C-alpha positions in Angstrom: -124.9 6.3 -35.8 -123.2 9.2 -37.2 -120.1 8.6 -35.0 -120.3 4.8 -36.6 -120.0 6.2 -40.4 -117.0 8.5 -39.6 -115.4 5.8 -37.7 -116.2 3.4 -41.4 -114.7 6.6 -43.2 -111.5 7.4 -40.9 -110.8 3.4 -41.7 -111.4 3.6 -45.5 -109.0 6.6 -45.6 -106.2 4.9 -43.9 -107.0 2.0 -46.3 -106.6 4.2 -49.4 -103.3 6.1 -48.3 -102.0 2.6 -47.7 -102.9 0.9 -51.1 -101.4 4.7 -52.2 -98.3 3.2 -50.8 -98.4 0.1 -52.5 -99.1 1.4 -55.7 -96.2 3.6 -55.4 -93.7 0.9 -54.2 -94.6 -1.3 -57.4 -94.0 1.5 -59.7 -91.0 2.3 -58.3 -89.7 -1.2 -58.5 -90.9 -1.7 -62.2 -88.8 2.2 -62.6 -85.6 -0.2 -61.3 -86.0 -2.8 -63.3 -86.3 -1.0 -66.7 -83.4 0.7 -65.7 -81.2 -2.1 -65.4 -82.4 -3.4 -68.8 -81.3 -0.9 -70.6 -77.7 -0.6 -69.1 -77.8 -4.3 -70.2 -78.6 -3.6 -73.5 -76.4 -0.7 -73.6 -73.2 -2.8 -72.5 -74.3 -6.2 -74.8 -71.3 -5.9 -76.8 -69.3 -5.5 -73.6 -71.1 -7.9 -71.9 -70.8 -10.2 -75.2 -66.9 -10.7 -75.2 -66.7 -13.1 -71.6 -69.4 -14.7 -72.9 -67.5 -15.7 -76.3 -64.6 -17.1 -74.6 -66.0 -20.0 -72.3 -63.2 -21.6 -71.1 -65.4 -24.8 -71.6 -64.6 -24.6 -75.3 -61.0 -25.3 -75.4 -61.5 -28.1 -72.8 -63.5 -29.4 -75.6 -61.0 -29.2 -78.1 -58.1 -30.9 -76.1 -60.9 -33.9 -75.6 -61.9 -34.2 -79.4 -57.4 -34.3 -79.5 -57.2 -37.4 -77.0 -60.6 -39.3 -77.4 -62.0 -38.6 -81.3 -65.2 -40.9 -80.0 -66.5 -38.0 -78.3 -68.3 -36.5 -82.2 -71.4 -36.1 -80.5 -70.3 -32.7 -77.8 -69.5 -30.8 -81.1 -73.2 -30.6 -81.0 -73.1 -28.9 -77.5 -71.1 -26.3 -79.1 -74.6 -24.4 -80.0 -73.7 -21.9 -77.6 -71.5 -20.0 -80.1 -74.3 -19.5 -82.8 -76.8 -18.5 -80.0 -74.8 -15.5 -78.9 -75.6 -13.6 -82.5 -79.1 -13.0 -82.0 -79.6 -10.1 -79.2 -82.6 -11.4 -78.1 -81.6 -14.6 -76.7 -78.4 -13.4 -75.4 -80.0 -10.7 -73.1 -81.9 -13.2 -70.4 -78.1 -15.2 -70.3 -76.0 -12.3 -70.2 -78.9 -11.3 -67.7 -77.9 -14.0 -65.7 -74.2 -13.9 -65.7 -74.3 -9.8 -64.8 -76.8 -11.0 -61.6 -73.7 -13.7 -61.0 -71.0 -11.1 -61.1 -72.7 -8.7 -59.1 -73.7 -10.8 -55.9 -69.8 -12.2 -55.6 -68.6 -9.5 -54.6 -71.0 -8.6 -52.2 -69.7 -11.0 -49.6 -65.8 -10.0 -49.9 -67.0 -6.7 -49.5 -69.1 -7.7 -46.4 -66.7 -9.4 -44.2 -63.9 -6.2 -43.6 -67.0 -4.3 -42.3 -67.9 -7.2 -39.8 -64.4 -7.2 -38.4 -64.7 -3.0 -38.3 -66.1 -2.3 -35.0 -66.8 1.5 -34.9 -68.5 3.9 -32.9 -72.6 4.3 -32.8 -72.8 7.0 -34.0 -70.4 6.7 -36.9 -71.8 3.7 -37.7 -75.3 5.2 -37.8 -73.9 7.9 -40.3 -72.5 5.3 -42.9 -75.2 3.1 -43.2 -77.7 6.3 -43.4 -75.4 8.9 -45.4 -78.3 11.0 -46.8 -80.2 11.8 -43.8 -83.0 13.4 -46.0 -83.7 9.8 -47.5 -83.7 8.7 -43.7 -86.0 10.9 -42.4 -88.4 10.1 -45.1 -88.1 6.4 -45.6 -87.2 5.1 -42.2 -88.3 7.9 -39.5 -91.1 9.2 -40.6 -92.8 5.9 -41.1 -91.8 5.1 -37.8 -93.6 7.7 -36.5 -96.6 7.1 -38.8 -96.9 4.0 -37.2 -96.8 5.0 -33.4 -99.5 8.1 -34.1 -101.8 5.8 -36.5 -101.6 3.0 -33.0 -102.6 6.2 -30.5 -105.2 7.3 -33.2 -106.9 3.7 -33.0 -106.1 3.1 -29.3 -107.8 6.8 -29.1 -110.5 5.8 -31.0 -111.8 2.6 -29.9 -111.2 4.4 -26.2 -113.7 7.1 -27.4 -116.2 4.8 -29.0 -115.9 2.4 -25.8 -116.7 5.3 -23.7 -119.8 6.8 -25.9 -121.3 3.3 -25.9 -121.2 3.6 -30.2 -120.5 -0.4 -30.2 -121.2 -3.2 -28.1 -118.2 -5.0 -26.0 -117.4 -7.5 -28.8 -117.5 -4.9 -31.4 -115.3 -3.0 -29.9 -113.0 -5.7 -29.6 -113.4 -6.8 -32.6 -112.4 -3.5 -34.5 -109.5 -4.0 -32.5 -108.7 -7.1 -33.6 -109.5 -6.3 -37.3 -107.1 -3.1 -37.3 -104.3 -5.2 -36.0 -105.1 -7.8 -39.0 -105.0 -5.1 -41.3 -101.8 -3.7 -40.3 -100.2 -7.3 -40.5 -101.8 -8.6 -43.4 -100.2 -5.1 -45.4 -97.0 -6.1 -43.9 -96.7 -9.6 -45.0 -98.0 -7.8 -48.8 -95.2 -5.4 -48.4 -92.5 -7.6 -47.3 -90.6 -8.4 -50.1 -90.6 -4.3 -51.5 -90.1 -2.7 -48.5 -88.8 -5.6 -45.5 -88.3 -2.2 -43.1 -91.5 -0.6 -43.5 -93.4 -3.9 -43.3 -91.6 -4.8 -39.9 -93.3 -1.9 -38.6 -96.2 -2.2 -39.5 -96.3 -5.9 -38.0 -95.1 -4.1 -34.8 -98.1 -1.7 -35.2 -100.6 -4.7 -35.4 -98.8 -6.4 -32.8 -99.1 -3.7 -30.3 -102.8 -2.9 -31.2 -103.6 -7.0 -30.7 -101.9 -6.7 -27.0 -103.5 -3.0 -26.2 -107.2 -4.7 -27.5 -107.6 -7.5 -25.6 -105.7 -6.5 -22.2 -108.5 -3.2 -22.2 -111.4 -6.6 -23.0 -110.3 -8.1 -20.3 -109.5 -5.6 -17.6 -112.7 -3.1 -18.9 -115.1 -5.4 -19.9 -114.1 -8.9 -18.3 -115.3 -10.5 -21.8 -112.5 -13.3 -21.1 -111.2 -14.7 -18.1 -108.0 -14.4 -16.6 -106.4 -17.8 -18.1 -108.2 -17.5 -21.6 -106.7 -13.7 -22.0 -103.3 -15.2 -20.5 -103.6 -17.9 -23.4 -104.4 -15.4 -25.8 -101.3 -12.7 -25.0 -98.9 -15.8 -25.0 -100.2 -17.1 -28.7 -99.6 -13.1 -29.8 -96.2 -13.3 -28.2 -95.5 -16.6 -30.1 -96.6 -15.4 -33.4 -94.7 -12.2 -32.9 -91.3 -14.4 -32.3 -92.3 -16.5 -35.3 -93.1 -13.8 -37.5 -89.3 -12.2 -36.4 -87.5 -15.0 -37.3 -89.5 -15.4 -40.7 -88.6 -12.0 -41.6 -85.4 -11.8 -39.9 -85.8 -8.4 -38.4 -85.0 -8.3 -35.0 -87.5 -4.7 -34.2 -90.6 -7.3 -34.5 -88.9 -9.5 -31.6 -88.5 -6.8 -29.6 -91.8 -5.7 -29.9 -92.5 -9.6 -29.2 -90.6 -9.5 -26.2 -92.1 -6.2 -24.7 -95.4 -7.7 -25.1 -94.6 -10.6 -23.7 -93.0 -8.5 -20.6 -96.7 -6.9 -20.3 -98.6 -9.3 -20.5 -98.3 -10.3 -16.8 -99.1 -6.8 -16.2 -102.3 -6.8 -18.8 -103.8 -9.9 -17.2 -103.3 -8.9 -13.7 -105.7 -9.2 -10.9 -103.7 -8.4 -7.9 -103.5 -11.3 -6.2 -99.6 -11.6 -6.0 -99.3 -15.3 -7.1 -95.5 -15.3 -8.0 -95.2 -19.0 -8.3 -97.3 -18.1 -11.6 -95.7 -15.1 -12.6 -92.2 -16.3 -12.4 -93.1 -19.4 -14.2 -94.4 -17.3 -17.1 -90.7 -15.5 -17.1 -89.1 -18.5 -17.1 -91.5 -20.0 -20.3 -90.8 -16.5 -22.0 -87.2 -16.2 -21.3 -86.8 -20.2 -22.8 -87.9 -18.5 -25.7 -85.4 -15.9 -26.0 -82.9 -18.6 -25.3 -83.8 -20.7 -28.2 -84.0 -17.6 -30.2 -80.4 -16.4 -28.8 -78.8 -19.8 -30.5 -79.8 -19.2 -33.6 -79.8 -15.1 -33.7 -77.0 -12.7 -32.2 -79.7 -10.0 -31.3 -78.1 -8.6 -28.5 -80.8 -6.3 -27.5 -83.3 -9.0 -26.6 -80.8 -10.2 -24.1 -80.7 -6.9 -22.9 -84.2 -6.2 -22.5 -85.2 -9.6 -21.3 -82.3 -9.2 -18.5 -83.2 -5.6 -17.8 -87.2 -6.5 -17.2 -86.9 -9.7 -15.5 -84.3 -8.1 -13.0 -86.7 -5.2 -12.4 -89.6 -7.7 -11.8 -87.8 -10.0 -9.6 -85.7 -7.6 -8.1 -88.7 -5.6 -6.8 -91.2 -8.5 -5.9 -87.9 -9.8 -3.7 -87.4 -6.6 -1.6 -90.8 -6.3 -1.0 -92.6 -9.6 -0.4 -89.0 -10.9 1.2 -88.1 -8.9 4.2 -87.8 -10.5 7.7 -90.3 -8.7 9.1 -92.8 -10.3 7.3 -94.0 -13.3 8.8 -93.5 -16.4 6.3 -90.9 -14.5 3.4 -90.5 -17.1 0.6 -87.0 -17.2 0.7 -87.4 -20.9 -1.0 -88.9 -19.8 -3.6 -87.1 -16.9 -4.4 -83.6 -18.8 -4.0 -84.9 -21.5 -6.8 -86.3 -18.8 -9.4 -83.1 -16.5 -8.7 -80.7 -19.3 -9.3 -83.0 -20.4 -12.6 -82.9 -17.0 -13.8 -79.3 -16.6 -13.3 -78.8 -20.1 -15.3 -81.4 -19.1 -18.2 -79.2 -15.6 -18.6 -75.5 -17.1 -18.2 -76.4 -19.3 -21.0 -78.7 -17.0 -23.1 -75.7 -14.5 -23.6 -72.8 -16.9 -24.3 -74.7 -19.8 -26.3 -74.7 -17.7 -30.1 -71.0 -16.7 -29.5 -70.2 -20.0 -28.5 -71.9 -21.6 -31.8 -70.2 -19.4 -33.8 -67.0 -18.9 -32.1 -67.0 -15.2 -32.1 -65.2 -12.8 -29.9 -67.3 -11.4 -27.1 -67.7 -8.0 -27.2 -68.1 -5.4 -24.1 -71.3 -5.1 -23.7 -71.4 -8.9 -23.6 -69.2 -9.3 -20.8 -71.4 -6.1 -18.8 -74.6 -8.1 -19.1 -72.5 -11.2 -18.1 -71.1 -9.3 -15.5 -74.4 -7.6 -14.1 -75.9 -10.8 -14.6 -73.6 -12.6 -11.5 -73.5 -9.3 -9.6 -77.6 -9.6 -9.3 -77.8 -13.1 -8.5 -75.1 -13.2 -6.1 -76.7 -9.8 -4.4 -80.0 -11.9 -4.2 -78.4 -14.7 -2.8 -76.5 -12.7 0.1 -79.9 -11.0 0.6 -82.0 -14.4 0.9 -79.5 -16.0 2.8 -78.5 -13.2 5.3 -82.4 -14.0 6.7 -81.5 -17.7 6.9 -79.4 -19.9 9.5 -78.5 -16.5 11.0 -76.4 -15.9 7.9 -74.1 -18.7 8.2 -74.6 -19.8 4.5 -73.4 -16.5 2.8 -69.9 -17.7 2.2 -71.0 -21.3 1.3 -73.2 -19.9 -1.1 -70.2 -17.7 -2.6 -68.0 -20.4 -2.9 -70.3 -22.3 -4.4 -71.0 -19.7 -7.1 -67.3 -19.5 -7.7 -67.1 -23.2 -8.1 -69.7 -23.3 -10.4 -68.2 -20.2 -12.6 -65.0 -22.6 -12.3 -66.4 -25.8 -13.8 -67.8 -24.1 -17.0 -64.3 -22.0 -17.2 -62.7 -25.3 -17.5 -64.8 -27.1 -20.0 -64.5 -24.4 -22.2 -60.2 -23.8 -21.5 -60.1 -27.3 -23.2 -61.5 -26.0 -26.3 -59.5 -24.0 -27.7 -61.8 -22.5 -30.4 -63.8 -20.7 -27.6 -62.9 -17.2 -27.1 -60.4 -16.7 -24.3 -62.2 -13.0 -23.1 -64.9 -15.4 -21.8 -62.6 -18.0 -20.2 -60.7 -14.9 -18.6 -63.8 -13.5 -17.2 -64.9 -16.7 -15.9 -61.7 -17.2 -13.9 -62.1 -13.4 -12.9 -65.2 -14.2 -11.4 -63.9 -17.7 -9.8 -61.3 -15.3 -8.3 -62.9 -13.0 -7.0 -66.0 -15.4 -5.4 -63.2 -17.0 -3.4 -62.0 -14.0 -2.1 -65.0 -12.7 -1.1 -65.8 -15.7 0.6 -63.2 -15.1 3.5 -64.2 -12.0 4.4 -68.4 -13.0 4.1 -68.1 -16.3 6.1 -65.2 -15.9 8.4 -64.0 -12.9 11.0 -61.0 -10.8 12.3 -57.9 -12.4 11.8 -59.3 -15.7 9.7 -60.1 -13.4 6.6 -56.1 -12.3 6.6 -55.0 -15.9 7.2 -57.4 -17.1 4.2 -55.8 -14.6 1.6 -52.5 -15.1 2.9 -52.8 -18.6 1.7 -54.9 -17.5 -1.6 -52.0 -14.9 -2.8 -49.6 -18.0 -2.6 -51.6 -20.1 -4.3 -52.8 -18.1 -7.3 -49.0 -17.1 -7.9 -48.5 -20.8 -8.3 -51.3 -21.3 -10.4 -50.4 -18.3 -12.5 -47.3 -19.7 -13.3 -48.5 -23.3 -13.9 -51.4 -22.6 -16.2 -49.7 -19.9 -17.9 -52.9 -17.8 -17.5 -51.8 -14.1 -16.8 -55.3 -13.5 -14.9 -54.2 -15.5 -12.3 -51.0 -13.8 -11.5 -52.3 -10.4 -11.6 -54.8 -11.5 -9.2 -52.4 -12.5 -6.7 -51.0 -8.8 -6.8 -54.6 -7.8 -5.5 -54.7 -10.2 -3.0 -51.8 -9.1 -1.5 -52.8 -5.5 -1.3 -56.4 -7.1 0.3 -54.0 -9.1 2.8 -51.9 -6.1 3.7 -54.6 -4.3 4.4 -56.3 -6.5 6.4 -53.3 -7.0 8.8 -53.3 -3.6 9.8 -56.9 -3.7 10.3 -56.1 -6.9 12.7 -53.5 -5.2 14.7 -55.4 -2.1 15.1 -58.2 -4.3 16.4 -56.8 -7.2 18.5 -53.6 -4.8 19.9 -56.0 -2.0 21.2 -58.8 -4.2 22.8 -57.3 -4.1 26.0 -60.8 -4.6 28.1 -63.7 -7.0 27.9 -67.2 -6.2 29.7 -68.0 -9.0 31.7 -70.8 -9.4 34.2 -71.0 -5.7 34.3 -67.5 -4.9 35.1 -64.6 -4.0 32.7 -61.6 -6.9 32.6 -58.3 -6.3 31.5 -57.7 -8.4 28.7 -53.9 -9.3 28.0 -52.5 -11.5 25.0 -49.8 -14.6 25.6 -46.6 -13.2 24.1 -46.0 -14.3 20.6 -48.8 -16.9 20.8 -51.6 -14.4 19.9 -53.7 -14.4 16.8 -52.3 -11.0 15.9 -48.6 -12.1 16.4 -49.6 -15.5 14.6 -50.9 -13.7 11.7 -48.2 -10.9 10.9 -46.1 -14.1 10.7 -48.3 -16.0 8.3 -48.4 -12.6 6.2 -44.6 -12.5 6.1 -44.5 -15.9 5.3 -47.0 -15.5 2.3 -44.6 -12.3 0.8 -41.5 -14.6 1.5 -43.2 -17.5 -0.5 -44.6 -15.5 -3.0 -41.0 -13.9 -3.6 -39.7 -17.3 -3.9 -42.7 -18.2 -6.4 -41.4 -14.9 -8.4 -38.2 -15.8 -9.3 -39.9 -18.5 -11.5 -41.2 -16.5 -13.9 -39.7 -14.8 -16.7 -38.0 -11.2 -15.9 -39.9 -9.4 -18.4 -42.9 -10.7 -17.6 -45.4 -7.7 -16.1 -47.7 -7.6 -12.9 -50.2 -4.2 -13.5 -47.2 -1.9 -15.2 -44.3 -3.7 -13.3 -41.7 -6.0 -14.4 -41.6 -9.5 -12.3 -38.0 -8.3 -11.3 -39.2 -5.2 -9.7 -42.2 -6.8 -8.1 -40.2 -9.0 -6.8 -38.3 -6.2 -5.2 -41.4 -4.9 -3.8 -42.2 -8.1 -2.4 -38.8 -8.7 -0.2 -39.4 -4.8 0.7 -43.0 -5.6 2.0 -41.5 -8.9 3.9 -38.8 -6.7 5.5 -40.8 -4.4 6.8 -43.9 -6.5 7.8 -42.0 -9.0 9.7 -40.1 -6.1 11.4 -43.4 -4.1 12.2 -44.9 -8.1 13.5 -42.0 -8.0 16.1 -41.9 -4.3 16.7 -45.5 -4.4 17.7 -45.7 -7.7 19.6 -42.8 -6.6 21.8 -44.1 -2.8 22.4 -47.5 -4.3 23.3 -45.8 -7.0 26.0 -43.7 -4.3 27.4 -46.8 -2.2 28.0 -48.8 -5.0 29.4 -45.9 -5.3 32.0 -45.7 -1.7 33.0 -41.9 -1.5 32.1 -40.2 1.9 32.3 -40.4 3.9 29.6 -36.7 4.2 29.3 -36.0 0.5 29.5 -39.0 0.3 26.4 -37.2 2.2 24.1 -34.0 0.2 25.3 -35.4 -3.1 24.2 -36.7 -1.4 21.3 -33.9 0.3 19.9 -31.7 -3.1 20.3 -34.4 -4.9 18.2 -34.3 -2.3 15.3 -30.2 -2.3 15.9 -29.4 -6.0 15.4 -32.9 -6.3 12.6 -30.5 -3.9 10.7 -27.7 -6.0 11.0 -29.6 -9.1 9.9 -30.9 -7.2 7.0 -27.0 -6.0 6.5 -25.9 -9.5 6.5 -28.5 -10.5 4.3 -28.0 -8.0 1.5 -24.5 -9.9 1.1 -25.8 -13.3 1.2 -24.9 -15.7 -1.1 -23.7 -12.8 -3.2 -24.0 -8.9 -3.1 -27.2 -7.1 -4.0 -26.2 -3.6 -5.3 -30.3 -2.0 -5.0 -30.1 -3.6 -1.6 -26.4 -2.6 -0.8 -27.3 1.4 -1.7 -30.5 1.2 0.3 -29.1 -0.5 3.8 -26.1 1.9 3.5 -28.6 4.8 3.9 -30.5 2.7 6.7 -27.3 2.5 8.2 -26.3 5.7 8.5 -29.6 6.7 9.7 -29.6 4.9 12.7 -25.9 5.7 13.4 -27.3 9.6 13.1 -30.4 8.1 15.6 -27.6 6.9 18.0 -26.2 10.0 18.0 -29.3 12.6 18.6 -31.6 9.9 20.5 -30.5 6.8 21.9 -27.2 8.1 23.8 -29.5 10.4 25.6 -31.9 7.2 26.2 -29.2 5.0 28.1 -28.1 8.3 30.0 -31.5 8.0 31.0 -31.8 4.7 31.6 -28.3 4.3 33.7 -29.4 7.3 36.0 -32.9 5.7 36.4 -30.9 2.1 37.1 -28.7 4.0 39.5 -31.6 5.9 41.9 -33.2 2.7 42.0 -36.6 4.6 42.0 -38.1 2.7 39.1 -37.2 -1.1 39.9 -35.2 -1.5 37.0 -32.7 -4.0 37.3 -29.2 -4.9 36.0 -30.4 -6.7 33.4 -32.6 -4.3 31.9 -29.9 -1.8 32.3 -27.5 -4.1 30.1 -30.0 -4.8 27.5 -28.5 -1.2 26.2 -24.9 -3.4 25.8 -26.9 -5.1 22.7 -27.1 -1.8 20.8 -23.6 -1.0 21.7 -22.2 -4.3 19.7 -24.9 -3.6 17.3 -23.5 -0.4 16.5 -19.9 -1.9 16.4 -20.9 -4.2 13.8 -22.9 -1.5 11.6 -20.2 0.4 11.6 -17.8 -2.4 10.5 -20.3 -3.0 7.4 -20.9 0.7 7.1 -17.0 0.5 6.1 -17.5 -2.6 4.0 -21.0 -1.3 2.1 -19.3 2.4 1.4 -15.9 0.9 -0.1 -18.0 -1.5 -2.5 -20.5 1.1 -3.5 -17.6 4.1 -4.2 -14.7 2.7 -4.5 -11.1 2.6 -2.2 -9.7 6.3 -3.3 -13.2 8.1 -3.8 -14.1 11.0 -1.6 -16.9 9.4 0.0 -14.9 6.5 0.9 -12.5 9.3 2.8 -15.3 11.0 4.0 -16.7 7.5 5.5 -13.4 6.8 7.6 -14.0 10.2 9.3 -17.6 9.3 10.1 -17.1 6.0 11.4 -14.2 7.3 13.8 -16.3 10.1 15.2 -19.4 7.9 15.7 -17.0 5.3 17.1 -15.3 7.8 19.6 -18.6 9.0 20.6 -20.1 5.7 21.4 -16.6 5.0 23.4 -17.1 8.2 25.6 -20.6 7.3 26.2 -20.1 3.7 27.5 -16.9 5.2 29.8 -18.9 7.5 31.2 -21.6 4.6 31.8 -19.1 2.2 33.3 -17.7 4.7 35.5 -20.8 5.9 37.2 -22.3 2.6 37.4 -18.8 0.9 39.4 -17.8 4.6 41.2 -21.0 6.3 42.2 -21.8 5.7 45.7 -24.4 7.6 48.0 -21.7 9.8 49.1 -20.1 10.4 45.4 -20.6 14.1 43.4 -22.1 12.5 40.1 -20.7 15.4 38.1 -17.5 15.3 39.9 -17.0 11.9 38.6 -18.1 12.4 35.2 -15.3 14.9 35.1 -12.6 12.9 36.4 -14.1 10.2 33.6 -13.6 13.1 31.2 -10.4 14.4 31.7 -8.4 11.1 32.7 -9.9 8.2 31.0 -10.9 9.9 27.2 -7.7 11.1 26.9 -6.3 6.9 27.1 -9.3 5.8 25.2 -8.2 8.1 22.4 -4.8 7.4 22.4 -5.7 3.7 21.8 -8.0 4.5 19.1 -5.0 6.6 17.3 -2.9 3.7 18.1 -5.7 1.0 16.5 -6.1 3.6 13.3 -2.2 3.7 13.1 -1.5 -0.3 13.5 -4.0 -0.9 10.6 -3.7 2.2 8.5 0.2 0.9 8.4 -0.8 -3.0 7.7 -3.2 -2.4 5.2 -1.3 0.4 4.0 -3.7 3.1 4.0 -2.8 6.3 4.1 -6.3 8.0 5.3 -6.3 5.6 8.3 -3.2 7.3 9.4 -4.0 10.4 8.9 -7.0 10.5 11.0 -4.5 8.4 13.8 -2.4 11.4 13.6 -5.2 13.7 13.9 -6.6 12.1 16.4 -3.6 11.9 18.4 -3.3 16.1 17.6 -7.1 16.8 19.2 -6.1 14.4 22.6 -2.5 16.5 23.0 -4.4 19.6 22.7 -7.0 18.7 24.9 -4.8 17.1 27.3 -2.8 20.6 28.3 -5.5 22.8 27.3 -8.2 21.4 29.9 -7.3 18.0 31.3 -4.5 18.9 33.2 -6.9 21.4 35.2 -8.6 20.3 38.5 -7.4 16.6 38.2 -6.3 14.6 40.9 -2.3 13.9 41.0 -3.3 10.1 40.7 -5.1 10.9 37.6 -2.4 12.9 35.6 0.1 10.6 36.7 -2.0 7.8 34.5 -2.9 10.3 31.6 0.2 11.2 30.8 2.3 7.9 31.4 -0.2 6.1 29.3 -0.6 8.7 27.0 3.3 9.5 26.1 4.0 5.4 25.6 1.2 5.1 23.3 2.5 8.1 21.4 6.1 6.6 21.8 5.0 3.4 20.4 3.0 5.2 17.6 5.9 7.4 16.5 8.4 4.1 16.4 5.9 2.0 14.2 5.5 5.0 12.0 9.3 5.6 11.9 9.8 2.2 11.7 7.9 1.0 8.7 7.6 4.5 6.7 10.2 3.4 4.4 8.4 0.5 3.7 5.3 2.5 3.0 6.8 4.8 0.9 8.3 2.6 -0.9 4.8 0.3 -1.5 2.9 4.1 -2.3 5.3 5.0 -4.8 4.8 1.1 -6.7 
């Protein structure tokens, strides 16, 4: 019994301390009112001046002049004598003083709502006096926590020592919680923050009291305890709305989520548990309609996700005999829809802008539901419904975004967020539902569709999404090429069987063509946009050039990889493969060079393709000329089964080089001008490359046409160099002189004379030795005739040329 009396004394001390706080609070409020009255009495003369000038008085005088019948209104002018006595004026002035204080308050509060500052900055603005914050706010919260813990420990101690029976112990807890709630209600007007803390402590005491009563002593059944705790939660929510304190709603929320665990018996009935969570979250949904208390949505989302997610991965693995996939999908969908509505309903109603954390909750909600759906459908029907589930989720967000888009008052951030989710789910549905090259084909079509929709709807996020899809499409295409072209064997019936793809009709090549077409169409659609439109930091004109470059590159790679693969399948000789690949490269470059000038010259492509042509000419001099010689030798040896058609394929490169040299001259002339230094250098480069190509083809023609088994290969090449080369160089110099005179180009004439000089020096210094008589005669006669013709042309047209140059 002594312990019991100690407990009563403890309660009395607590009550005395609380009533002491109440008395101090009342005295403080009275002092504040007295100070206000003193200030008003001192400033009575100042306050009387605005009161003496009522606008009503002037209106009354005007009314008298217009209608003399309104004589009775003069009696209303009793206001002026009433102002004289100070006792009667004070309440009127006090009321007016209050009104003047309240008017500027909403004006001041509006800009503070618009300015969103950091957490710490906002905290220090609200609490500039840290001593006051600790003493009035923080200390009271710590005190109530210690008080609740003390009561809990004391009740637990009393239960352990059997001081009172079970019903008495529960009654003590209920009485303690009731006292705290009653005191809070009494202090709600004077100390709103402190009263809300007391109410929270009282509610927490009630939760723990009934939880202990159920688990420890079974005073109530599970159903009764559950209903009691539900009523406590409802009561807490009502109190939070009445006091307009979100702290109470947080406590109610925590207690509500703790209730199933307080009354749990370990049976694991998920239907009852999730049904209760739906009811609880429904209350939060209704609360969020009236109050924009973000913390409640966050707590509800976190606890629901933890409870549902933990249950899903614990009770729904495929190793269990009968996993409740159907129930998991139903409850997961309900939770997703509830939190989706909970986090947008207030902002849509109030037409407020969505903040980052609100978008984050929406994104997290979608991510968790999508993960749960993929997990569930991954274990049902061999995962064939995962892609359909993804598309349905995208369609839902699209419908909602479309409805909100028609309402111009809704925050655009929410609409863009939903559109982004739609595009994400549509893009994800391809790799989830499809396989291999079908993913790439899907993304190729989607990239074009998004760019077209972005132009039509003028929604920038759709156009930006097309850039992302283009990147995914290219990565997927490269992966498809690697998987398809490297897959050369299949394991069939215990044996590895060689697999070959149909030339130009296989899925890898078709996918590459589809991607190229997608890039080309996207480039066309991009021309519809404004040039200053920005795509991820690039202007539309720059992005258009990027798409052009990607199209040129991947269309070429599609052809190159396919041709190389087919040649390797037929085991073609390496020299033939290199020649065909070279022919493709040179012809593709010629077509690009022609395209860069049609329908009008494009300067940027002129410069790029000019550099590309120069690189190819250098590649011919250092690589392809040697490869063609190997091809010729392999053809003549007959060891590798090379046909004449395969050997003749190198003439495609020769013709392409001729076209490239012509295009190279025009491009350099267009870029740098006729009289520029680089244009003069260009003539020398083109002449040099042309002579090298002609020399090489003379050797090939001589060897192929004249080499026999009895012939000496090197002797035959030597005769070609000493007889055919001078004749060819003489013809080249003649051609240069002819065009130099025709187009009045002095540089070509100088090059022609230089070639003639080199030919003469070579003829007498090298060619005259070890050459048969017929070769000497042919070389000297033909070269002499050409030189005479050149000299005749030069002398005949020299005067005309000099006159034109002077002019």
